C-alpha positions, 0 to 999 in steps of 0.5 A: 407613120409605120409601127416600130417592130418589138423585139428587135429580132424576129420571133417564129411561131410554128404550127400546122394549124393557121388559125392557131397561128392567127390567134396567137400571133394577135395575142401577143401583139395585144397583150404584150406589144410583141409585133415582129412575128413570123408564122410558119405551118410546116415545120420543113421550113423552119431550119431555113428560116433560122438560118436566114433571118435574125430570129431570137426566140422559136415558139413550137407545135409538139403535134405536127405532119412531116417534122414532129414537134420533138424532132425540130427541138433536139435540131434547134438546140444543136444548132442554135443553143442561144436560141430559146424554145417554147414548146405548146402543146394541146396535152397536159402531160407532165412526162411529156413537158420532162422530155423536152425540157431535157432537149433543152426546151426555154419553157413548156405551156397548155394551148389555149389554157396557159395564155396568160402564163404563156405571154410572160413566158415570151416576156421572159425570155425576152428580158433574158435574151437583152440580158445575155445581149448586155453581158456581151456587150460590156464585156466586149466595150468596157476596157474601151476608153473612148465615149461612143456618145460623148454629147450626152455628158457634155453638162456634165463637168469632169476629169474625174476618173470614177466619173468616166468610168459611170459615163462608160457604164450608162453608155453601155446599160442604156441599150437594154430597156430595163430601170436605171437607179441613180443615187447619191448625195443631194446637189450632186446632179442626179437629174443631169444623170439622167439627162445623159441617159436619155440622150444615150438611150436614143430616144425620140419620145421626150424626157418627162421628170416629176419629184414623187417626194410629195405626193400621195397615193391617190396623186401618184398614181393620177400623175402617173396613170392619168385618168378618164372623164368622169374617174372621180368628183372634179375628173371634167375630162381626160387627162393622160399620164406622165407614164404616157407622155414620157412613151418612146422616151423616158420617165425620170422620177426624182426622190423615189426614196419618199414613196409611200408602200401603196405607191411603191407597189403601184411603181412596182406593177408598172415596172413588173407587167410593163403596163398601167391601168389609168383611174376610171379605166378597165383596159390596161396601157402598155409602159412604153418610157424608159423609167430613171429613177434618183434618191440621195437616200441608201435604199439598202439600209430603208428596204432594211428596215422595212420602210421601202420593199425588199421586190422594188429594190431589187427591181430598180438596182439591176441597172445602178450607178452612184455619183460620187459627192464633190469632196471626193473628186477635188481635182474637178475643183478647176474645171467647175469654178471655170465653168460656173464663171463662165455662165456668170459671164453668159448670164450678168454680161460681166468681164471675167474675174480671175481666182486666187490660189488661196481661193482654189486652196480654201475650197479643196479644205471644205467638205461641201455638203451640198457639192456640186450646186453648192459651189455653183451657188459660192460661184455665182453669189461671188461673182455677182457680188463683186465688180473687181477683176480678182474674185474676193476671197471675204466672198467665201468666208462666210460659207467657208468660215476658216478651212483652209485660211491662210495655207498659203502663208503656212509655212512654218507647220511643215519647214516652210522657206525661212526655216528650211535655210536656217537648217542648211548650212550650205544654200541648197542648189537648185535641184533641191530647192525645187525638190524643196518647193514640190514637197511642200505644195503637196502638204499644203494641197494634201496632196492634190496636184492640180492644187499644188500645181496652181500653188507653184503656178505651173501647170498639172502635167508638168508637175506631174511629169517631175513627181514621175522623174523622181519617182524614177531617181528613187528606185 
C-alpha cells in the first residue's frame, strides 16, 4: 500500500551538496515522519518550484553558487510571505543569524550540530501552518448554517442552538491534528461527541476507547504504549498498545481528570513529542492517531490547585467543547423522549405508547442530575414496565417525586379559568381568551415554547407565529 504523504504540502530542501540533502531527507522522515519532500541542488530553480507546486516550507542553505541563501531568502519572503523559510548554515555566527531573521527567516540552525532542534523547528512550522489554515477556514465557514458532515452527529438528538454551534465548531477543528478536549457533566453524551469527531475526521483507522480513571501508572503506560516480550515479569509475548491500535484513527481517553501526576506527564510527552516508547524498547514510535479526551471534572480548577499539570491542561485545551447539561436545553425533551421510545419499541418489539402532557411538564420541571443518560433510563424503565397505551405518570414518580405535580390543574396560581371569568364583567372576546390561554400555558411551562405548545394542543411553529404577531401588535 502506498505510504501517505506528510505533511499535505511540499517541504523544499535547498542545498548544492546532494549527499547532505539525502541525509537531511532521511533525518526528517525517520525522526518526524516527514516524507513529502522536494530536493533542489540548484538555487536558481527554487522560485520556479514555488510557482508551480504546493509548497509549505523551505529549508535553505546559506552558502550556494549562483544565488546565495540570503538573496533567495529575500526573494521568497517578498513574493511568498506566508511560506516559512528555515535557514541552514555551516557557520555558527550570531551576526549572520540576526541578519537572516531580519530578512524574514522563520528560524536558523547550524548544520550537523543541531539536528534534533532542526527537526523540532520543522514540526513547529508545520503546526503553525496548520493553525493558520484552520483559522482561515473557521473565519470563512463559521457563519454558515450548513453542516458539511451531518451524518457524524446522527446519534446526538437535538435542535438546541448551543449544541448545533458545537457541531459546526467540531467540523472545523477536526481538520487539524491537534487534541480535542470534551467536557461536561456525567451523562451528557461525551463519548457520542468523541464518535462524531472520529467520523468528522474521515479517519481510515479505527476509534479506540479507554476509561483511564482506574489505571495506575504502570498499567496506564502498558495500556497505551504496549510492551515487548520480556519487558517485565509475566510479559511472555509482545503486545501492541492502544496508541498503535488506533493508528490512522482516533484514541479516546475518558475520565482524563482522574490521571495521576506521573500518568499526566506520560500523556504530555506523547502529545508534545508526537512519539512514545513501548515498555522494554529503546526505539520510539510515531503517534499516528487523533487524541480526544473527556472529563466531567473542572480541569481549570484542578490545575489551579496543583492536581492537574498546567502544561498538560494548556496542551489539551487547544480545542475545547463543553457539552451543555440537559436542564439547559429542555426544548430537546420531546425529541429525546420520542427517540428513546423508538429504541424501546425496536428492542422489545412492542407498540409505541403515548406520552401525556403532564409527563412532559413534570420532566420539564426536573433538574436531571444524570442528564440524557438519566432520561433514557427513565423512559426505558417506564416503557418496559407498562402495557398501557399511554405511559403512566406513576412510573416517573419514584424519580421525579413531587416536581411539577398537578401542573395542569394549577391554574389558580396565575389567574386560571375560574378566576379569569370571575374577574370579568363580560365574557372575553375569542381573541382575548386565546391570548389568556397562551399566557397561562407559557407560565405553566416556565416559558418553554415547546411544552407550552403541547399544553395548548398546537404545534410549536404555530405558537411561535402567534407570539411574533403579539410582539408586533405591542410595538
